[in-house]
C-alpha positions in Angstrom: 21.5 27.1 32.0 19.7 30.5 31.6 22.1 32.2 29.3 20.5 34.9 26.8 20.3 34.4 23.2 19.9 30.8 23.4 18.3 28.8 20.5 17.5 25.2 21.5 16.6 22.9 18.7 14.7 19.7 19.6 15.1 16.9 16.9 18.4 15.9 15.6 17.3 15.0 12.0 17.9 16.7 8.8 15.8 19.7 9.7 17.4 20.1 13.2 21.3 19.7 12.1 20.5 22.2 9.3 19.1 24.7 11.8 22.0 24.8 14.0 24.3 24.8 11.2 22.7 27.7 9.4 22.6 30.0 12.7 26.4 29.4 12.7 26.7 30.2 9.0 24.6 33.4 9.6 26.7 34.6 12.4 24.6 34.0 15.1 27.1 34.1 18.3 24.6 32.6 21.3 24.4 29.4 22.5 23.1 26.7 20.2 21.9 23.4 21.6 20.9 20.4 19.7 18.9 17.5 21.5 18.2 14.3 19.8 17.4 11.0 21.6 19.7 8.9 19.1 23.4 8.3 20.0 26.0 9.8 18.0 26.1 12.8 15.6 23.2 13.7 13.2 22.8 11.5 10.3 21.0 11.2 6.9 18.0 8.9 6.6 17.5 8.7 2.8 20.4 6.1 2.3 19.2 3.8 5.2 16.2 2.5 2.5 19.1 2.7 -0.2 22.9 2.4 -0.1 23.3 1.6 3.5 20.6 -1.2 3.4 22.5 -2.4 0.5 25.7 -2.3 2.3 27.3 -0.3 -0.2 27.7 2.7 2.2 29.1 2.7 5.8 27.6 4.4 8.9 30.5 7.4 8.4 28.7 8.0 5.2 25.5 8.6 6.9 27.0 11.5 9.0 25.7 15.0 8.1 28.7 16.3 10.0 31.8 14.6 12.2 32.0 15.4 15.9 34.8 17.9 15.1 32.3 20.1 13.2 30.1 20.8 16.2 33.1 21.4 18.5 34.4 23.9 16.2 31.2 25.3 15.8 30.1 25.7 19.3 27.1 23.7 18.9 26.0 21.5 21.9 24.9 18.0 21.4 22.6 16.7 23.9 21.4 13.2 23.8 18.1 12.8 25.6 14.3 12.9 25.2 12.5 15.7 26.0 9.7 15.1 28.4 7.8 18.6 28.2 7.7 22.3 26.9 7.3 25.0 29.7 6.3 28.1 27.7 5.7 30.3 30.5 9.4 29.7 31.9 10.7 29.3 28.1 12.1 25.9 29.3 12.1 22.4 28.2 12.5 19.7 30.7 14.4 16.6 30.0 13.6 13.1 31.1 16.5 13.0 33.6 14.8 16.3 34.9 17.6 18.6 33.5 15.8 22.0 32.5 17.0 24.2 29.5 16.3 27.4 29.1 15.5 29.1 25.5 15.1 32.5 23.9 13.8 30.6 20.6 12.7 26.9 20.4 12.6 25.0 17.0 10.8 21.8 17.0 12.1 19.7 14.5 10.6 16.1 15.9 10.2 14.5 12.8 7.5 11.9 12.0 7.2 8.1 13.4 6.3 5.3 11.4 2.7 4.4 11.2 1.9 0.9 12.6 0.0 -2.0 11.3 -3.3 -2.3 13.4 -3.7 -6.0 12.6 -3.4 -9.3 14.9 0.0 -10.4 14.9 1.7 -7.3 14.1 4.0 -7.8 17.5 5.5 -10.9 16.3 9.2 -11.3 15.9 10.1 -10.8 11.9 7.7 -7.8 11.7 10.1 -4.7 11.1 9.8 -1.2 10.1 12.5 1.4 8.8 13.2 4.8 10.2 16.2 5.0 12.2 19.7 3.6 11.5 18.8 0.8 14.4 16.2 -0.2 12.1 18.1 -0.7 9.1 20.7 -2.4 11.2 18.1 -5.0 12.1 16.3 -5.2 8.7 20.0 -6.0 6.9 20.4 -8.6 9.5 16.9 -10.1 9.2 17.6 -10.1 5.0 20.6 -12.3 5.3 18.6 -14.8 7.0 15.1 -14.6 5.5 13.3 -16.6 2.8 10.0 -15.1 2.1 9.7 -11.2 2.3 6.6 -9.2 2.2 6.6 -5.7 2.3 3.3 -3.8 3.3 3.1 -0.6 1.6 3.7 0.6 -2.2 5.3 4.2 -1.1 8.3 5.6 -1.4 10.2 3.4 1.5 8.4 0.4 0.8 9.8 0.6 -2.8 13.3 1.5 -2.0 13.5 -1.5 0.2 12.4 -3.9 -2.2 14.8 -2.4 -4.9 17.8 -2.6 -2.4 16.6 -5.7 -0.6 18.8 -8.0 -3.1 16.1 -10.4 -3.8 12.6 -11.0 -5.1 9.8 -9.8 -2.7 6.6 -9.6 -2.6 4.9 -5.9 -2.3 1.3 -5.6 -0.9 -0.5 -2.0 -1.6 -4.0 -1.9 -0.4 -4.8 1.1 -3.0 -4.9 0.4 -6.8 -1.7 1.6 -7.8 1.6 2.1 -6.3 2.8 5.4 -5.2 -1.0 6.4 -4.8 -0.3 9.4 -2.8 2.7 11.1 -4.3 2.8 10.3 -8.0 0.4 10.3 -11.0 -1.1 7.0 -12.4 1.4 7.0 -15.5 4.5 7.1 -12.9 2.4 4.4 -10.8 2.1 2.0 -13.7 6.0 2.7 -14.7 7.0 1.6 -11.5 4.8 -1.4 -10.7 6.1 -2.6 -14.0 9.6 -1.9 -13.1 9.4 -3.9 -10.2 7.9 -6.7 -11.8 10.5 -6.7 -14.4 13.0 -7.0 -11.4 11.3 -10.1 -9.9 9.2 -8.6 -7.4 5.4 -9.8 -6.9 3.2 -6.6 -6.8 -0.1 -7.3 -5.0 -2.6 -4.2 -5.8 -5.8 -3.5 -4.1 -5.4 -5.7 -1.1 -5.1 -4.7 2.5 -3.5 -6.7 5.3 -5.9 -8.4 7.8 -3.5 -10.3 9.8 0.0 -11.8 10.2 -0.1 -15.3 11.6 3.2 -16.7 13.3 4.6 -19.0 16.4 8.0 -17.8 17.5 8.0 -15.3 14.5 5.7 -14.2 11.7 5.1 -17.0 9.1 2.2 -15.7 7.0 0.6 -12.7 5.8 -3.2 -12.6 5.4 -4.6 -10.2 2.9 -8.1 -9.0 2.9 -9.5 -11.5 0.3 -8.3 -14.3 2.5 -5.1 -15.2 0.8 -2.4 -16.1 3.1 1.3 -15.1 1.6 4.4 -16.8 3.1 6.8 -14.7 5.1 9.6 -14.8 7.7 10.2 -11.1 7.2 7.4 -8.6 6.8 8.6 -4.9 6.2 5.8 -2.3 7.6 5.9 0.9 5.2 2.2 2.4 5.4 3.7 5.7 6.1 4.3 8.0 9.2 2.7 10.5 11.2 4.1 13.8 12.6 5.8 13.6 16.4 3.3 16.4 17.8 3.2 15.1 21.4 5.0 17.8 22.9 3.4 20.5 21.0 0.0 19.3 22.0 1.0 18.6 25.6 2.3 22.7 25.5 -1.1 23.9 24.1 0.3 24.4 20.7 -2.2 24.0 17.8 -1.8 20.9 15.9 -3.4 19.7 13.0 -1.6 16.8 11.0 1.4 18.6 12.6 2.4 21.3 14.3 0.3 24.7 12.9 2.6 27.2 11.7 2.4 30.7 9.9 3.9 31.3 6.7 7.2 32.3 9.0 7.2 28.8 10.2 6.4 30.3 13.8 3.9 28.6 16.0 1.1 30.3 17.9 3.9 30.9 20.6 6.2 33.7 19.2 9.0 31.9 20.7 8.7 28.9 19.3 9.1 27.6 15.4 8.3 23.9 14.0 10.1 22.7 11.0 10.2 19.7 8.6 8.2 16.5 8.8 6.4 17.9 12.1 5.4 21.2 10.6 1.9 22.0 8.8 2.3 25.2 7.0 0.8 27.3 4.5 2.1 25.9 1.1 2.3 28.7 -1.4 2.4 26.2 -4.4 -0.5 23.9 -3.1 -2.7 26.9 -2.0 -3.2 25.1 1.3 -1.9 24.0 4.5 0.3 21.2 3.8 2.6 19.0 5.6 5.8 17.6 3.5 8.2 14.8 4.0 11.0 15.8 2.2 14.8 16.6 2.5 14.5 19.6 0.6 11.6 21.1 2.8 13.6 19.9 6.0 16.5 21.8 4.8 15.0 25.0 3.3 12.5 25.6 6.2 15.8 25.1 8.8 17.4 28.1 6.7 14.2 30.3 6.6 14.0 30.1 10.4 17.7 30.5 10.8 17.2 33.9 8.8 14.3 34.8 10.9 16.3 34.4 14.1 19.0 36.4 13.0 16.8 39.1 11.8 16.1 38.5 7.9 12.5 36.9 8.0 10.8 36.2 5.0 8.0 34.0 4.4 8.7 30.3 3.3 7.9 29.7 -0.2 10.5 27.2 -1.3 9.5 25.2 -4.4 9.1 21.6 -3.1 10.9 18.6 -4.8 11.4 15.0 -4.2 13.6 12.1 -5.3 13.7 8.4 -5.3 16.3 5.6 -6.9 14.4 2.2 -7.5 15.7 -0.5 -9.7 17.7 1.2 -11.9 15.2 4.3 -12.3 15.3 7.8 -10.7 12.4 9.5 -10.3 12.5 13.3 -9.3 9.5 15.5 -8.8 9.1 19.0 -9.0 6.2 21.0 -7.4 3.1 19.8 -6.0 0.6 17.6 -7.7 -2.6 18.5 -5.5 -5.5 19.3 -7.7 -4.0 18.2 -11.1 -6.8 17.9 -13.8 -4.8 17.3 -16.5 -1.5 15.2 -17.3 0.8 15.0 -20.7 3.6 12.5 -21.0 6.5 14.1 -22.7 8.9 11.0 -24.0 8.4 7.9 -24.2 8.1 5.4 -21.2 9.2 2.7 -23.0 12.5 3.7 -23.2 12.9 4.3 -19.5 13.3 8.4 -20.2 10.1 10.6 -19.8 8.4 13.0 -17.8 4.6 13.8 -16.8 3.6 17.3 -16.8 0.5 17.7 -14.3 -1.4 20.9 -15.0 -4.3 22.6 -12.8 -6.7 24.9 -14.5 -4.1 24.9 -17.4 -1.2 26.0 -15.5 1.9 23.7 -14.5 2.1 22.7 -11.4 4.2 19.4 -11.1 6.9 17.4 -13.1 7.7 13.8 -12.6 10.6 13.0 -14.5 12.1 9.4 -14.6 15.8 9.3 -15.9 15.5 12.9 -17.5 17.3 15.2 -14.9 17.5 17.9 -17.5 13.6 17.9 -17.6 13.8 18.0 -13.5 16.4 21.2 -13.5 14.0 23.0 -16.2 10.9 22.3 -14.3 12.6 24.0 -11.0 13.9 27.0 -13.0 10.3 27.4 -14.5 8.3 27.3 -11.2 10.4 29.8 -9.7 9.9 32.2 -12.3 6.5 34.2 -13.2 4.3 33.6 -14.9 3.9 29.8 -14.4 4.1 28.0 -17.7 0.5 27.6 -19.2 -0.6 24.5 -21.2 -0.9 26.4 -24.5 2.9 27.8 -24.1 3.9 24.2 -23.3 1.8 22.8 -26.3 3.4 25.4 -28.5 6.7 23.7 -27.4 5.6 20.1 -28.1 5.8 20.0 -24.0 9.6 20.2 -24.4 10.5 21.8 -21.0 14.1 22.9 -22.2 12.8 24.3 -25.5 10.2 26.1 -23.6 12.7 27.5 -20.9 15.0 29.0 -23.8 12.2 30.4 -25.7 11.2 32.2 -22.3 14.8 33.6 -21.9 15.1 34.6 -25.4 
């Protein structure tokens, strides 16, 4: 257990898997151990609220790689829960008492669902979606459910509604959907889209209680309205899994605090993915991101550092979601935006929203316009960043502006 040149990764989600795969891709020939607390090989989470929930993708299609990949790459998969990190001994202790030594430790512990802090939240029929088991329970419950209420109008709640196969009621405490992650223009478009699909969208109302007997029967809103429900899907966001890091004395602040190289206060320990709070170049402030892109790129960055080619993490954030026939792709970070411009016509279902801060483009949200998304990502990785006046001269056509810059 004390072999030298051992990289131990805690968390077998997207970032943990990418870390071990990238280490081998970069020629690392030491011991690689991936510890996860779910059975089987690592799997993708995004399809859980989309194709897997709808039944159009099976378990095998979720797998990031088959078992043979890990055997061929000599990557040890350990199914266990980590109880503690002993930094002085450079070991982690599993719940069964097993101790695993490391030379480098990568925390890829992800996040957990926020719970609904109201009476009745523990009633049968109140479910959340984070893991494959959650998706299996939800799919089975949908087959028996009559009235379905989704609490939370973010990506997961809206994706569930889109793939539930029936009308549902969406309850959002804020005054618009996607309040934390999208502009008002995008929020309005998706609210109209979901209503057109037959869903009821309730905005500006929190949930104060869930009522029932042997299972949930009603959802009570802050204005006293009671909605019938025999299935309630709670999708009110996540919180980073930082308990291990905190107990080990590592700084934690809305995630495990890391530097520009994704290293914690302990030089042997890195943190990546949903659990890491890092200095984001695009946002200009410490940020924690929940996206596949961020998980993958941070894993690659740490693998590079461990194998001798460390560079500050500066990847462009981008996100996507599929809902009711519309694909939303986002490039950049919206924080601090003070001006927006709509390119295209939302009535056609194909448009982009350009967001600016101090007259510099900082984010582009594209609905069913993948070419705009690709152009935005290319523009954001070049210098200088596009200015409002330059884009105005191109009639806010990103592809035309890109061609002008290349000429």
